[in-house]
C-alpha positions in Angstrom: -8.6 1.6 -79.4 -8.5 -2.1 -78.5 -7.4 -3.5 -75.1 -4.7 -6.0 -75.0 -5.9 -9.0 -72.8 -2.3 -9.4 -71.5 -2.2 -5.9 -70.2 -3.8 -7.0 -67.0 -0.9 -9.3 -66.3 1.7 -6.7 -67.2 0.2 -4.0 -65.1 -2.0 -5.3 -62.2 -4.8 -3.1 -61.1 -6.8 -3.1 -57.9 -9.9 -5.2 -58.3 -12.7 -6.4 -56.2 -10.8 -9.7 -55.7 -7.7 -8.0 -54.4 -9.8 -6.0 -51.9 -11.5 -9.2 -50.7 -8.1 -10.8 -50.1 -6.8 -7.9 -48.1 -9.8 -7.9 -45.8 -9.7 -11.7 -45.4 -6.4 -11.5 -43.4 -6.3 -9.1 -40.5 -3.4 -6.9 -39.6 -2.9 -8.8 -36.3 -2.5 -12.5 -35.9 -5.7 -14.4 -35.6 -6.9 -17.9 -34.9 -9.0 -19.7 -37.6 -10.8 -22.3 -35.6 -8.8 -23.9 -32.8 -6.0 -25.4 -35.0 -4.7 -22.7 -37.3 -3.2 -19.3 -36.5 -2.6 -16.9 -39.3 0.0 -14.2 -39.2 -2.0 -11.3 -40.5 0.4 -8.8 -42.1 3.4 -9.9 -39.9 6.3 -11.6 -41.7 6.6 -15.2 -40.5 10.1 -16.7 -40.6 9.0 -20.1 -39.3 6.0 -22.4 -38.9 5.3 -23.6 -35.4 3.8 -27.1 -35.0 2.3 -27.9 -31.7 1.5 -31.4 -30.7 -1.2 -32.5 -28.3 1.4 -33.5 -25.7 2.9 -30.0 -25.6 5.9 -30.6 -27.9 6.8 -27.7 -30.1 8.7 -27.7 -33.4 9.5 -24.6 -35.5 10.5 -25.1 -39.1 11.8 -22.3 -41.2 9.7 -21.3 -44.2 13.0 -20.6 -46.1 13.5 -24.4 -46.1 10.0 -25.3 -47.3 10.3 -26.9 -50.7 6.7 -28.3 -51.4 3.2 -28.2 -50.0 0.7 -30.8 -51.2 -3.0 -31.2 -50.5 -4.4 -34.7 -50.8 -8.2 -34.5 -50.5 -10.1 -35.0 -48.4 -7.9 -35.2 -45.3 -4.1 -34.7 -45.7 -1.5 -32.0 -46.3 2.1 -32.9 -46.8 5.0 -30.4 -46.3 8.6 -31.0 -47.5 11.2 -29.1 -45.7 15.0 -29.5 -46.2 15.7 -32.3 -43.7 12.1 -32.9 -42.6 8.8 -34.3 -44.0 5.6 -33.2 -42.2 2.2 -34.8 -42.7 -1.0 -33.2 -41.3 -4.2 -35.2 -41.1 -7.6 -33.8 -40.4 -10.7 -32.1 -41.9 -11.3 -28.9 -43.8 -7.5 -28.8 -44.6 -7.9 -26.8 -47.9 -7.8 -23.6 -45.9 -4.6 -24.7 -44.2 -3.1 -25.7 -47.5 -3.8 -22.3 -49.1 -2.4 -20.5 -46.1 0.7 -22.7 -45.9 1.4 -22.2 -49.6 1.1 -18.4 -49.0 3.3 -18.7 -45.9 0.9 -16.9 -43.7 0.5 -19.6 -41.1 2.2 -18.9 -37.8 1.1 -22.0 -36.0 -0.7 -25.4 -36.5 -2.0 -27.2 -33.5 -3.2 -30.7 -33.0 -6.7 -30.6 -31.7 -7.1 -31.4 -28.0 -10.6 -32.6 -28.7 -11.0 -36.2 -29.8 -13.9 -35.5 -32.1 -14.6 -32.8 -34.6 -17.6 -30.7 -33.6 -17.8 -29.0 -36.9 -16.9 -25.4 -37.6 -15.4 -23.3 -40.3 -11.7 -23.7 -39.5 -9.5 -26.7 -40.1 -9.6 -29.6 -37.6 -6.1 -31.2 -37.2 -6.2 -34.7 -35.9 -2.5 -35.5 -36.1 0.8 -33.9 -37.1 3.7 -36.2 -37.9 7.3 -34.9 -38.3 10.0 -37.2 -39.8 13.6 -36.3 -40.2 14.7 -37.1 -43.8 18.4 -37.0 -43.2 20.7 -38.0 -40.4 22.0 -35.4 -38.0 
């Protein structure tokens, strides 16, 4: 009996890869470095952007229309009514999590210099309204 290669797409099965993904994200929210907070298994209705000066902006994931990664140091987000640009280092992790809508919060680093690490380092977050209020 031959196995149809498309059968895996029609009927997904648990694999080592799926088990790895489920253990990567914890059940509870967790910080990845000092700039990115993942939601874990919680449903996240909005993305919170925290600037260095204490300003907070929450943008609804339901209005997120595009996520772009421009190596090596920029992620762009298009929301209905807003464009967001994030500059920093090691942003591929942030891109993946934003595309999967598991990011609760992105924070501009309070440190002026990147001391290295595994998590993303966010130097600047810019939010621009794309339509008049």
